[in-house]
Backbone as JSON, one array per atom type, in Angstrom:
{
  "sequence": "MRNIVAGMLLLMKEKLCELSPAHDKELLIKKEILPEQLADGTVVFKGRGKKTVDVLQIEERLSSLNVVVDWKRLNEITKLRNDLEHYYTDRSPDAVREIVAKSFLILRDFAVSALDEDPIELFGVDCWSALLETNDVYAAEEKACHESIQKINWKYSTVEDALKELRCPACHSSLIESTNETDTYPDIGLRCKSCSHDFQFEEVIEECISDLLSGAAHHAIKDGGDSPYGKCPHCFKDTYIFEENCCVACEDELEFTECIRCETSLGLDDQFNDGLCGYCQYVYEKSMDD",
  "N": [[18.15, -11.4, 4.72], [18.44, -8.78, 3.73], [19.98, -9.42, 1.56], [18.15, -10.92, 0.03], [16.1, -9.04, -0.73], [17.85, -7.16, -2.11], [18.74, -8.89, -4.04], [16.43, -9.29, -5.58], [16.07, -6.55, -6.69], [18.41, -6.6, -8.19], [18.0, -8.56, -10.13], [15.92, -7.14, -11.41], [17.26, -4.92, -12.54], [18.86, -6.32, -14.32], [17.08, -7.0, -16.17], [16.55, -4.52, -17.2], [19.03, -3.97, -18.34], [18.96, -5.83, -20.45], [16.95, -4.61, -21.94], [18.16, -2.3, -22.76], [19.7, -0.05, -25.29], [21.84, -1.18, -28.04], [24.12, 0.21, -28.22], [24.85, 0.98, -25.59], [24.7, -1.18, -23.23], [24.19, -0.77, -20.51], [22.65, 1.49, -20.19], [20.07, 1.87, -19.33], [20.19, 1.4, -16.55], [21.6, 3.31, -15.39], [21.55, 6.07, -13.15], [21.58, 8.63, -14.15], [20.62, 10.04, -17.11], [21.6, 11.24, -20.22], [21.1, 13.34, -23.23], [22.93, 13.02, -26.22], [24.79, 14.47, -28.9], [25.79, 13.06, -31.93], [28.73, 13.06, -34.22], [27.52, 12.82, -36.79], [25.23, 14.1, -36.37], [23.14, 12.62, -35.23], [21.02, 12.01, -32.44], [21.61, 10.58, -29.41], [21.09, 8.66, -26.3], [22.96, 8.68, -23.41], [24.36, 7.12, -20.52], [25.51, 8.57, -17.45], [28.04, 8.74, -15.1], [28.61, 6.72, -12.11], [26.49, 5.9, -10.5], [23.63, 3.97, -10.04], [20.14, 3.1, -10.94], [17.56, 3.79, -8.4], [14.92, 2.16, -6.27], [12.54, 3.53, -6.97], [13.06, 4.51, -9.55], [13.43, 2.22, -11.03], [10.96, 1.15, -10.88], [9.62, 3.03, -12.39], [10.84, 2.9, -14.96], [10.63, 0.23, -15.72], [7.99, -0.07, -15.8], [7.22, 1.91, -17.7], [8.06, 0.43, -19.92], [6.51, -1.62, -20.13], [6.69, -3.85, -18.54], [5.68, -6.25, -16.44], [5.15, -6.02, -12.92], [4.48, -6.87, -9.61], [4.13, -4.15, -8.01], [3.0, -3.02, -5.68], [3.24, -4.94, -3.9], [5.92, -5.25, -3.81], [6.87, -2.88, -2.81], [5.74, -3.06, -0.34], [7.22, -5.19, 0.69], [9.91, -3.97, 0.78], [9.46, -1.94, 2.54], [8.73, -3.46, 4.83], [11.13, -4.77, 5.17], [12.88, -2.53, 5.76], [11.64, -1.73, 8.3], [12.13, -4.01, 9.86], [14.72, -4.1, 9.96], [15.32, -1.9, 11.37], [14.16, -2.34, 13.69], [15.4, -4.77, 14.53], [16.3, -6.3, 16.9], [14.04, -7.0, 18.46], [12.27, -8.44, 17.07], [10.69, -11.26, 15.73], [11.7, -14.49, 14.07], [9.59, -15.09, 12.35], [8.68, -12.73, 11.04], [10.82, -12.21, 9.41], [10.44, -14.44, 7.81], [8.05, -13.83, 6.6], [8.9, -11.9, 4.7], [10.68, -13.32, 2.99], [8.9, -15.13, 2.04], [6.9, -13.57, 0.62], [8.77, -12.29, -1.22], [9.47, -14.51, -2.61], [7.22, -14.93, -4.25], [7.46, -12.75, -6.12], [9.95, -13.06, -7.17], [9.69, -15.6, -8.51], [7.53, -15.0, -10.46], [8.79, -12.92, -11.89], [11.09, -14.2, -12.7], [10.05, -16.1, -14.55], [8.41, -14.48, -16.39], [9.5, -12.2, -17.02], [12.19, -12.59, -17.4], [12.29, -14.87, -18.79], [13.29, -17.29, -17.73], [14.02, -20.41, -16.16], [12.96, -20.75, -12.9], [14.3, -22.71, -11.06], [16.6, -23.4, -12.42], [17.76, -21.14, -12.52], [18.14, -20.09, -9.88], [19.22, -22.31, -8.47], [18.84, -25.54, -7.1], [19.11, -26.12, -4.28], [18.78, -23.3, -3.19], [16.23, -22.71, -4.26], [14.6, -24.72, -3.2], [14.59, -23.97, -0.49], [13.34, -21.56, -0.49], [10.77, -22.28, -1.29], [10.09, -23.95, 0.7], [9.97, -22.18, 2.83], [7.92, -20.42, 1.87], [5.71, -22.21, 2.08], [5.44, -22.63, 4.82], [4.82, -19.99, 5.59], [2.6, -19.61, 4.15], [0.72, -21.45, 5.31], [0.43, -20.2, 7.95], [-0.57, -17.72, 7.21], [-3.02, -18.5, 6.17], [-4.27, -19.41, 8.47], [-4.39, -17.09, 10.02], [-6.13, -15.52, 8.35], [-8.53, -17.06, 8.43], [-9.1, -16.73, 11.16], [-9.58, -13.97, 11.14], [-11.73, -13.75, 9.66], [-13.85, -14.61, 11.12], [-14.82, -12.72, 12.56], [-17.45, -10.26, 12.54], [-17.45, -7.73, 10.53], [-19.03, -5.72, 9.73], [-19.13, -3.49, 7.9], [-18.91, -3.15, 4.3], [-16.92, -1.7, 3.16], [-14.84, -1.83, 5.18], [-14.37, -4.37, 5.24], [-13.2, -4.77, 2.9], [-11.05, -3.3, 3.32], [-9.38, -4.77, 5.06], [-7.52, -6.33, 3.76], [-5.48, -4.41, 3.85], [-4.6, -4.54, 6.29], [-2.28, -4.21, 8.7], [0.44, -4.84, 11.19], [1.04, -2.39, 13.7], [3.46, -2.22, 14.8], [5.54, -3.78, 13.6], [4.86, -3.95, 10.88], [3.96, -6.34, 9.71], [1.74, -8.48, 7.92], [0.6, -10.65, 8.96], [-1.83, -11.02, 10.9], [-4.08, -11.89, 13.61], [-7.25, -12.36, 14.99], [-8.01, -11.75, 18.53], [-10.19, -12.57, 20.0], [-12.86, -14.16, 19.06], [-15.44, -13.34, 19.58], [-15.59, -10.7, 19.86], [-17.08, -7.5, 19.28], [-17.79, -5.27, 16.64], [-16.87, -1.82, 16.84], [-14.85, -2.63, 18.61], [-12.41, -4.5, 18.63], [-9.97, -6.79, 19.24], [-6.68, -7.36, 18.34], [-3.78, -9.42, 17.3], [-0.38, -9.63, 16.38], [1.09, -12.18, 14.6], [3.82, -12.2, 13.8], [5.35, -10.66, 15.58], [4.12, -10.76, 17.93], [2.69, -8.5, 19.0], [0.18, -6.91, 20.64], [-2.81, -5.18, 19.82], [-5.53, -2.88, 19.12], [-8.29, -2.72, 16.73], [-9.13, -0.23, 16.09], [-6.77, 1.31, 16.36], [-5.7, 1.14, 13.92], [-7.48, 1.53, 11.87], [-7.7, 3.92, 10.55], [-5.41, 4.05, 8.9], [-5.68, 1.7, 7.38], [-7.97, 2.37, 5.78], [-7.07, 4.61, 4.43], [-4.99, 3.37, 2.93], [-6.56, 1.72, 1.44], [-8.27, 3.41, -0.01], [-6.99, 5.97, -0.77], [-5.66, 6.09, -3.37], [-7.81, 5.88, -5.0], [-9.14, 8.25, -4.42], [-7.23, 10.19, -5.07], [-7.23, 9.91, -7.88], [-9.92, 10.46, -8.47], [-10.33, 13.2, -7.53], [-8.28, 14.42, -9.19], [-9.74, 14.07, -11.58], [-11.76, 15.88, -11.36], [-13.8, 15.02, -9.59], [-15.21, 13.6, -6.65], [-13.91, 12.74, -3.5], [-13.83, 9.39, -2.14], [-13.94, 9.2, 0.59], [-13.73, 10.99, 3.77], [-12.88, 13.3, 6.3], [-14.09, 12.64, 9.38], [-16.59, 14.53, 11.27], [-16.95, 14.22, 13.85], [-15.17, 12.17, 15.32], [-12.72, 13.06, 14.01], [-11.22, 11.55, 12.5], [-9.84, 10.18, 9.34], [-12.11, 8.68, 8.19], [-14.68, 8.75, 7.3], [-16.98, 7.34, 5.26], [-18.4, 7.83, 2.15], [-20.06, 6.16, 0.75], [-20.93, 4.45, 2.63], [-22.34, 6.05, 4.19], [-21.58, 6.87, 6.78], [-19.3, 7.27, 9.48], [-16.77, 4.82, 9.65], [-15.24, 4.4, 11.82], [-16.15, 5.64, 14.35], [-18.75, 5.33, 13.83], [-20.78, 7.32, 13.72], [-23.27, 9.17, 12.02], [-23.94, 11.87, 9.56], [-25.02, 14.81, 11.11], [-26.43, 16.85, 10.07], [-28.11, 16.71, 7.17], [-29.31, 18.35, 5.18], [-29.72, 21.7, 4.14], [-31.3, 23.93, 6.39], [-32.5, 26.27, 5.46], [-32.27, 26.57, 2.69], [-32.51, 24.02, 1.68], [-30.44, 22.73, 0.39], [-28.21, 20.04, -0.17], [-26.07, 18.84, 2.24], [-22.62, 18.39, 3.14], [-19.55, 17.05, 4.54], [-18.01, 19.26, 5.34], [-19.93, 21.15, 6.0], [-21.03, 20.8, 8.4], [-20.55, 22.14, 10.74], [-22.0, 24.42, 10.72], [-24.33, 24.58, 12.09], [-26.58, 23.36, 10.65], [-26.81, 24.99, 8.33], [-25.92, 25.64, 4.83], [-22.87, 26.66, 3.27], [-23.28, 29.1, 1.87], [-25.65, 30.09, 2.85], [-24.74, 30.24, 5.46], [-22.93, 32.38, 5.29], [-24.62, 34.42, 4.36], [-26.22, 34.67, 6.72], [-24.27, 35.28, 8.65], [-23.36, 37.85, 7.56], [-25.73, 39.39, 7.91], [-25.82, 39.53, 10.58], [-23.78, 41.02, 11.1], [-24.45, 43.43, 9.96]],
  "CA": [[17.09, -10.53, 4.46], [19.11, -7.76, 2.89], [20.47, -10.08, 0.23], [16.9, -11.3, -0.85], [15.74, -7.74, -1.32], [18.88, -6.66, -3.03], [18.82, -9.71, -5.21], [15.21, -8.93, -6.46], [16.42, -5.45, -7.42], [19.42, -6.87, -9.24], [17.16, -9.1, -11.25], [15.1, -6.09, -12.25], [18.32, -4.17, -13.11], [19.35, -7.17, -15.37], [16.01, -6.78, -17.23], [16.82, -3.1, -17.72], [20.14, -4.12, -19.16], [18.46, -6.48, -21.62], [16.11, -3.75, -22.76], [18.97, -1.03, -23.18], [20.06, -0.13, -26.69], [22.91, -2.0, -28.37], [25.43, 1.17, -28.06], [25.06, 1.08, -24.28], [23.7, -2.08, -22.5], [23.87, -0.36, -19.06], [21.97, 2.68, -20.32], [18.81, 2.06, -18.44], [20.4, 1.28, -15.13], [22.14, 4.5, -14.97], [20.71, 7.02, -12.55], [21.54, 9.77, -14.74], [20.78, 9.77, -18.69], [21.54, 12.58, -20.95], [21.14, 13.14, -24.65], [24.2, 13.43, -26.72], [24.72, 14.52, -30.37], [26.97, 12.38, -32.54], [29.27, 13.76, -35.35], [26.67, 12.96, -37.89], [24.02, 14.79, -36.02], [22.27, 11.74, -34.51], [21.02, 12.16, -31.0], [21.6, 9.25, -28.66], [21.15, 8.94, -24.83], [24.12, 7.96, -22.79], [24.46, 7.26, -18.97], [26.65, 9.34, -16.94], [28.33, 8.48, -13.6], [28.53, 5.25, -11.65], [25.26, 5.61, -9.63], [22.47, 3.23, -10.64], [18.8, 3.46, -10.54], [17.03, 3.29, -7.16], [13.72, 1.45, -6.39], [11.52, 4.23, -7.66], [13.49, 4.59, -10.94], [13.33, 0.89, -11.48], [9.52, 1.0, -11.11], [9.24, 3.81, -13.36], [11.31, 2.51, -16.26], [10.05, -1.1, -16.14], [6.48, 0.11, -15.95], [7.09, 2.49, -18.95], [8.55, -0.53, -20.84], [5.37, -2.79, -20.01], [7.33, -5.01, -17.81], [4.81, -6.34, -15.27], [5.64, -6.34, -11.62], [3.58, -6.42, -8.43], [4.82, -3.14, -7.37], [2.55, -2.79, -4.43], [3.72, -6.09, -3.03], [7.44, -5.06, -3.78], [6.81, -1.72, -1.87], [5.33, -3.65, 1.01], [8.33, -5.96, 1.13], [10.89, -3.21, 1.04], [8.99, -1.24, 3.76], [8.82, -4.41, 5.87], [12.62, -4.95, 5.27], [13.29, -1.33, 6.48], [11.13, -1.9, 9.54], [12.62, -5.22, 10.5], [16.26, -3.76, 10.13], [15.33, -0.85, 12.34], [13.77, -2.98, 14.99], [15.83, -6.03, 14.5], [16.52, -7.13, 18.12], [12.89, -7.42, 19.16], [11.35, -9.04, 16.09], [10.8, -12.73, 15.66], [12.06, -14.97, 12.86], [8.36, -15.21, 11.58], [8.65, -11.5, 10.28], [11.72, -12.42, 8.23], [9.92, -15.51, 7.07], [7.16, -13.12, 5.73], [9.53, -11.14, 3.59], [11.1, -14.44, 2.16], [7.55, -15.83, 1.21], [6.4, -12.6, -0.23], [9.77, -12.22, -2.12], [9.33, -15.7, -3.38], [6.22, -14.76, -5.32], [7.81, -11.82, -7.06], [11.09, -13.74, -7.86], [9.17, -16.61, -9.47], [6.82, -14.47, -11.49], [9.73, -12.05, -12.65], [12.08, -15.03, -13.56], [9.34, -16.71, -15.75], [7.65, -13.73, -17.39], [10.25, -11.02, -17.6], [13.6, -12.98, -17.82], [12.14, -16.08, -19.48], [14.13, -18.28, -17.09], [13.39, -21.43, -15.24], [13.61, -20.43, -11.46], [15.1, -23.66, -10.48], [17.97, -23.41, -12.98], [18.3, -19.66, -12.35], [18.52, -19.88, -8.45], [19.77, -23.5, -8.2], [17.92, -26.48, -6.43], [19.08, -25.77, -2.83], [18.28, -22.05, -2.98], [14.84, -22.67, -4.58], [13.85, -25.4, -2.3], [14.58, -23.24, 0.75], [12.38, -20.54, -0.73], [9.62, -23.1, -1.47], [9.68, -24.43, 2.09], [9.48, -20.99, 3.71], [6.73, -19.93, 1.39], [4.77, -23.17, 2.47], [5.15, -22.37, 6.21], [4.0, -18.74, 5.73], [1.11, -19.75, 3.54], [-0.21, -22.05, 6.45], [0.19, -19.1, 8.97], [-1.45, -16.67, 6.59], [-4.38, -19.05, 6.14], [-4.8, -19.56, 9.85], [-4.83, -15.7, 10.47], [-7.23, -15.2, 7.57], [-9.65, -17.78, 9.07], [-9.37, -16.08, 12.46], [-10.17, -12.6, 10.99], [-13.07, -13.89, 8.88], [-14.89, -15.04, 12.15], [-15.37, -11.39, 13.14], [-18.44, -9.53, 11.86], [-16.93, -6.34, 10.3], [-20.14, -4.85, 9.61], [-19.19, -2.64, 6.65], [-18.26, -3.81, 3.24], [-15.73, -0.98, 2.92], [-13.93, -2.29, 6.14], [-14.0, -5.93, 4.84], [-12.21, -4.6, 1.7], [-9.76, -2.65, 3.83], [-8.67, -5.75, 5.74], [-6.27, -6.75, 2.98], [-4.21, -3.6, 4.06], [-4.27, -4.55, 7.78], [-0.78, -4.31, 9.1], [0.9, -4.62, 12.54], [1.55, -0.95, 13.9], [4.83, -2.33, 15.2], [6.5, -4.31, 12.52], [4.17, -3.95, 9.54], [3.54, -7.68, 9.21], [0.29, -8.72, 7.54], [0.01, -11.86, 9.81], [-2.79, -10.59, 12.08], [-5.12, -12.74, 13.94], [-8.12, -11.72, 16.17], [-7.73, -12.35, 19.85], [-11.37, -13.0, 20.57], [-14.01, -14.16, 17.88], [-16.82, -12.82, 20.06], [-15.58, -9.24, 19.97], [-18.09, -6.84, 18.38], [-17.18, -4.17, 16.04], [-15.37, -1.62, 16.44], [-13.94, -2.98, 19.68], [-11.82, -5.75, 18.17], [-8.62, -7.07, 19.69], [-5.88, -8.13, 17.35], [-2.48, -9.8, 17.67], [0.48, -9.87, 15.33], [1.84, -13.5, 14.64], [5.13, -12.06, 13.7], [6.0, -10.04, 16.72], [3.35, -10.87, 19.26], [2.33, -7.19, 19.42], [-1.3, -6.77, 20.81], [-3.45, -3.88, 19.47], [-7.04, -2.72, 18.91], [-8.41, -2.44, 15.36], [-9.35, 1.23, 16.08], [-5.48, 1.95, 16.12], [-5.12, 1.06, 12.48], [-8.45, 1.65, 10.99], [-7.49, 4.98, 9.61], [-4.34, 3.76, 7.93], [-6.31, 0.72, 6.48], [-8.83, 3.07, 4.98], [-6.21, 5.42, 3.62], [-4.25, 2.53, 2.09], [-7.42, 1.18, 0.41], [-8.97, 4.53, -0.94], [-6.18, 7.02, -1.17], [-5.42, 6.03, -4.73], [-9.14, 6.33, -5.89], [-9.48, 9.71, -3.98], [-6.36, 11.01, -5.92], [-7.74, 9.94, -9.2], [-11.22, 11.16, -8.52], [-10.1, 14.58, -7.45], [-7.69, 14.8, -10.36], [-10.62, 14.15, -12.75], [-12.77, 16.87, -10.95], [-14.84, 14.27, -8.82], [-15.22, 13.74, -5.14], [-13.24, 11.67, -2.8], [-14.89, 8.4, -1.53], [-14.0, 9.26, 2.01], [-13.12, 12.32, 4.37], [-12.62, 13.46, 7.81], [-15.31, 12.63, 10.27], [-16.62, 15.83, 12.01], [-17.06, 13.73, 15.19], [-14.03, 11.61, 15.86], [-11.84, 13.61, 13.36], [-10.44, 10.49, 11.62], [-10.3, 10.21, 7.96], [-12.73, 7.31, 8.08], [-16.14, 8.81, 6.98], [-17.09, 6.7, 3.99], [-19.7, 8.21, 1.82], [-20.97, 5.0, 0.31], [-21.6, 3.72, 3.85], [-23.15, 7.05, 4.8], [-21.21, 7.02, 8.13], [-17.83, 7.0, 9.76], [-16.6, 3.42, 10.08], [-14.45, 4.44, 13.14], [-17.01, 5.93, 15.34], [-20.04, 5.01, 13.4], [-21.58, 8.51, 13.7], [-23.75, 9.65, 10.82], [-23.97, 13.17, 9.51], [-26.16, 15.29, 11.96], [-27.21, 17.77, 9.29], [-27.98, 16.34, 5.65], [-30.06, 19.25, 4.21], [-29.7, 23.16, 4.65], [-32.64, 24.24, 6.96], [-32.92, 27.4, 4.86], [-32.46, 26.47, 1.2], [-32.71, 22.67, 1.48], [-29.34, 22.18, -0.36], [-27.63, 18.91, 0.55], [-25.01, 19.32, 3.13], [-21.62, 17.71, 3.23], [-18.73, 17.05, 5.81], [-17.55, 20.65, 5.65], [-21.11, 22.02, 6.49], [-21.64, 20.13, 9.72], [-20.13, 23.1, 11.77], [-22.75, 25.52, 10.41], [-25.63, 24.37, 12.59], [-27.67, 23.01, 9.62], [-26.91, 25.88, 7.16], [-24.89, 25.46, 3.81], [-21.93, 27.63, 3.32], [-23.81, 30.22, 1.43], [-26.67, 30.52, 3.84], [-24.15, 30.73, 6.8], [-22.35, 33.52, 4.89], [-25.63, 35.36, 4.4], [-26.52, 34.79, 8.15], [-23.1, 36.19, 9.31], [-23.39, 39.18, 6.99], [-26.95, 39.99, 8.34], [-25.53, 39.72, 11.93], [-22.66, 42.19, 11.11], [-25.22, 44.76, 9.6]],
  "C": [[17.4, -9.44, 3.5], [19.5, -8.24, 1.53], [19.31, -10.43, -0.6], [16.37, -10.09, -1.65], [16.53, -7.21, -2.36], [18.9, -7.5, -4.34], [17.66, -9.49, -6.12], [15.47, -7.58, -7.22], [17.5, -5.71, -8.48], [18.84, -7.55, -10.48], [16.58, -8.1, -12.09], [16.05, -5.2, -13.05], [18.82, -5.02, -14.52], [18.32, -7.06, -16.52], [16.31, -5.49, -17.93], [18.04, -3.2, -18.69], [19.78, -4.77, -20.54], [17.79, -5.55, -22.56], [16.87, -2.45, -23.23], [19.46, -1.17, -24.68], [21.37, -0.75, -26.72], [24.21, -1.11, -28.14], [25.84, 1.3, -26.64], [24.25, 0.19, -23.57], [23.66, -1.88, -21.06], [23.21, 0.91, -19.09], [20.91, 2.86, -19.3], [18.97, 1.82, -16.95], [21.23, 2.32, -14.54], [21.2, 5.41, -14.41], [20.42, 8.17, -13.36], [21.67, 9.61, -16.37], [20.59, 11.01, -19.31], [21.73, 12.3, -22.43], [22.5, 13.73, -25.14], [24.11, 13.47, -28.28], [26.01, 13.9, -30.91], [27.48, 13.35, -33.72], [28.27, 13.83, -36.51], [25.29, 13.48, -37.71], [22.94, 13.99, -35.26], [22.2, 11.98, -33.15], [20.7, 10.87, -30.4], [21.46, 9.55, -27.15], [22.15, 8.02, -24.36], [23.96, 8.17, -21.28], [25.63, 7.96, -18.56], [26.9, 8.99, -15.42], [28.23, 7.09, -13.32], [27.25, 5.04, -10.84], [24.23, 4.97, -10.55], [21.21, 3.6, -10.18], [18.45, 2.95, -9.11], [15.59, 2.68, -7.5], [12.56, 2.16, -7.27], [11.71, 4.45, -9.21], [13.33, 3.19, -11.63], [11.95, 0.66, -11.89], [9.11, 1.77, -12.34], [9.68, 3.33, -14.81], [10.77, 1.07, -16.71], [8.73, -0.97, -16.5], [6.33, 1.0, -17.37], [7.49, 1.52, -20.12], [7.67, -1.7, -20.8], [5.81, -3.91, -19.37], [6.44, -5.15, -16.47], [5.43, -6.8, -14.05], [4.63, -6.04, -10.47], [4.15, -5.41, -7.58], [4.26, -2.88, -5.9], [3.1, -3.88, -3.4], [5.31, -5.85, -2.84], [7.67, -3.92, -2.72], [6.6, -2.12, -0.48], [6.59, -4.47, 1.59], [9.55, -5.04, 1.51], [10.6, -2.34, 2.36], [9.2, -2.19, 5.07], [10.3, -4.67, 6.13], [13.17, -3.84, 6.16], [12.9, -1.49, 7.97], [11.88, -2.9, 10.3], [14.26, -4.85, 10.79], [16.23, -2.82, 11.24], [14.96, -1.37, 13.71], [14.18, -4.56, 15.18], [15.82, -6.86, 15.76], [15.32, -7.56, 18.71], [11.84, -7.89, 18.24], [11.72, -10.54, 15.84], [11.11, -13.11, 14.21], [10.8, -15.0, 11.78], [8.35, -13.88, 10.8], [9.58, -11.61, 9.18], [11.15, -13.41, 7.29], [8.82, -14.68, 5.96], [7.75, -12.54, 4.49], [9.96, -12.21, 2.69], [9.93, -14.89, 1.25], [7.06, -14.85, 0.23], [7.36, -12.22, -1.54], [9.66, -13.31, -3.24], [8.47, -15.52, -4.68], [6.74, -13.9, -6.53], [9.05, -12.51, -7.86], [10.59, -14.79, -8.92], [8.42, -16.04, -10.75], [7.83, -13.7, -12.49], [10.7, -12.96, -13.45], [11.48, -15.6, -14.73], [9.05, -15.69, -16.73], [8.58, -12.62, -17.88], [11.64, -11.47, -18.11], [13.5, -14.23, -18.62], [13.08, -17.12, -19.06], [13.31, -19.31, -16.28], [13.96, -21.18, -13.78], [14.49, -21.43, -10.87], [16.6, -23.62, -11.02], [18.59, -21.97, -12.76], [18.89, -19.55, -10.97], [19.39, -21.18, -7.94], [18.66, -24.24, -7.19], [17.93, -26.24, -4.96], [18.34, -24.4, -2.52], [16.68, -22.12, -3.17], [14.02, -23.54, -3.57], [13.67, -24.79, -0.89], [13.44, -22.21, 0.59], [10.99, -21.13, -0.68], [9.17, -23.47, 0.0], [9.22, -23.33, 3.0], [8.18, -20.51, 3.22], [5.48, -20.95, 1.77], [4.47, -22.73, 3.95], [4.38, -21.07, 6.34], [2.78, -18.77, 5.27], [0.19, -20.4, 4.54], [-0.43, -20.95, 7.58], [-0.75, -18.12, 8.39], [-2.84, -17.16, 6.42], [-5.07, -19.19, 7.37], [-5.22, -18.06, 10.37], [-6.06, -15.21, 9.58], [-8.57, -15.89, 8.11], [-10.06, -17.05, 10.39], [-10.12, -14.7, 12.18], [-11.6, -12.62, 10.4], [-14.14, -14.23, 9.99], [-15.55, -13.83, 12.76], [-16.56, -10.78, 12.09], [-18.02, -7.98, 11.62], [-17.88, -5.38, 9.84], [-20.35, -3.97, 8.34], [-18.37, -3.22, 5.49], [-16.8, -3.08, 2.87], [-14.56, -1.54, 3.91], [-13.51, -3.58, 5.75], [-12.96, -5.72, 3.81], [-10.86, -4.12, 2.23], [-8.98, -3.6, 4.74], [-7.5, -6.2, 5.09], [-5.18, -5.69, 3.26], [-3.94, -3.64, 5.56], [-2.88, -5.06, 8.0], [-0.61, -4.11, 10.55], [1.4, -3.2, 12.65], [3.08, -1.08, 14.32], [5.9, -2.81, 14.31], [5.99, -4.43, 11.1], [3.83, -5.23, 9.04], [2.07, -7.7, 8.99], [-0.24, -9.94, 8.31], [-0.72, -11.42, 11.0], [-3.78, -11.61, 12.31], [-6.08, -11.93, 14.97], [-7.91, -12.52, 17.51], [-8.99, -12.94, 20.55], [-12.43, -12.89, 19.51], [-15.18, -13.62, 18.23], [-16.72, -11.26, 20.1], [-16.6, -8.63, 18.83], [-17.45, -5.56, 17.92], [-17.77, -2.84, 16.62], [-14.33, -2.14, 17.35], [-13.36, -4.36, 19.49], [-10.34, -5.85, 18.48], [-7.89, -7.85, 18.56], [-4.37, -8.45, 17.85], [-1.53, -10.05, 16.43], [1.26, -11.13, 15.51], [3.35, -13.33, 14.5], [5.9, -11.62, 14.8], [5.26, -10.07, 18.0], [2.81, -9.54, 19.76], [0.8, -7.23, 19.49], [-1.77, -5.36, 20.4], [-4.95, -3.92, 19.1], [-7.13, -2.39, 17.39], [-8.58, -0.86, 15.17], [-7.92, 2.0, 15.89], [-5.07, 2.05, 14.73], [-6.12, 1.33, 11.47], [-8.25, 2.7, 9.98], [-6.39, 4.73, 8.59], [-4.84, 2.65, 6.98], [-7.16, 1.41, 5.37], [-8.09, 3.9, 3.89], [-5.53, 4.52, 2.55], [-5.3, 1.96, 0.85], [-8.0, 2.31, -0.52], [-8.24, 5.6, -1.39], [-5.91, 7.27, -2.65], [-6.67, 6.46, -5.47], [-9.39, 7.64, -5.54], [-8.6, 10.53, -4.9], [-6.83, 11.03, -7.25], [-9.11, 10.7, -9.45], [-11.0, 12.72, -8.43], [-9.33, 15.21, -8.56], [-8.59, 14.99, -11.43], [-11.77, 15.08, -12.34], [-13.85, 16.2, -10.17], [-14.56, 14.53, -7.43], [-14.48, 12.6, -4.56], [-14.2, 10.64, -2.24], [-14.88, 8.49, -0.08], [-13.4, 10.67, 2.5], [-13.04, 12.26, 5.84], [-13.89, 13.46, 8.49], [-15.34, 13.91, 11.24], [-16.68, 15.44, 13.55], [-15.87, 13.24, 15.89], [-12.8, 12.22, 15.1], [-10.82, 12.63, 12.71], [-10.84, 10.56, 10.24], [-10.87, 8.9, 7.58], [-14.25, 7.55, 7.79], [-16.25, 8.34, 5.42], [-18.54, 7.06, 3.43], [-20.57, 7.15, 1.22], [-21.61, 4.38, 1.46], [-22.43, 4.76, 4.58], [-22.88, 7.2, 6.4], [-19.68, 6.91, 8.25], [-17.61, 5.49, 10.2], [-15.6, 3.32, 11.23], [-15.29, 4.58, 14.26], [-18.4, 5.61, 15.05], [-21.12, 6.1, 13.46], [-21.98, 8.82, 12.24], [-23.68, 11.3, 10.8], [-25.28, 13.79, 10.32], [-27.03, 16.13, 10.91], [-27.01, 17.16, 7.8], [-28.57, 17.33, 4.58], [-30.1, 20.62, 5.01], [-31.2, 23.48, 5.21], [-33.21, 25.48, 6.27], [-33.24, 27.24, 3.44], [-32.6, 25.04, 0.74], [-31.54, 22.06, 0.47], [-28.72, 21.03, 0.37], [-26.25, 19.35, 1.18], [-23.82, 18.14, 3.15], [-20.81, 17.74, 4.57], [-18.44, 18.49, 6.35], [-18.59, 21.58, 6.29], [-21.58, 21.63, 7.94], [-21.3, 21.12, 10.92], [-20.99, 24.26, 11.71], [-24.1, 25.47, 10.99], [-26.83, 24.31, 11.69], [-27.69, 24.03, 8.51], [-25.73, 25.35, 6.2], [-23.96, 26.69, 4.02], [-22.46, 28.86, 2.9], [-24.74, 30.95, 2.49], [-25.89, 31.04, 5.21], [-23.41, 32.03, 6.45], [-23.4, 34.67, 5.0], [-26.03, 35.71, 5.92], [-25.45, 35.67, 8.8], [-23.17, 37.54, 8.86], [-24.51, 39.94, 7.69], [-26.67, 40.3, 9.86], [-24.57, 40.96, 12.12], [-23.44, 43.58, 10.89], [-26.16, 45.14, 10.65]]
}
């Protein structure tokens, strides 16, 4: 398991070596890069020390050089690898198979598109055949889990979109099946096919929504806009979806939508003012003080 993930990163370092300048073919894999002025006044960059780039630096440098990698999948793999190492003794081989299968997709794409290599020739027939077989087994399990999940009425389109972020809270595997197709939202029982951990959807809904929308929220706020979700004033989970006009965890809607004094639209932060907007609440409190 460690070797597969480490091997993926070594392939990416190989690409960085290929892209390094002629004067130093290991420049881009050095953790520390500093400018140096030559005798003729030319400024060049040189690597210093023996430490090489970590996963984040590999992503930053390859991305800036327009090398396409499914970074979200890679980050998922490294997180799953870390979880499995930490909880190794009580995790099934299925969880390891998931890493191998997801790594296979990145290895195949990177070998072909970034290194211009035939994967069979690069890894050897035996190695590549083992990866293919493991991927086929995982794909069959993934298909069965997907079909099981699809039998549930998830009620909200945002929740359906967030299901692709559904992970086991124990081992972080994405091989999740429903335990009863007659369950009604939001009381839905789930089971992890990798470690057999049983849990309720309510335990992971907040994380699913965050994984789905946190990126969009960051960009929206950065550009002066509004986040697509926020903290529900009833259950206090970050699962109030503005597009759905309700919290997808507890399904409560806003109690106050318009200021009873000035008719201004009210948001999540105004729900504790008994129907008043922030300004009218301030005016009311000031009049009471007077």
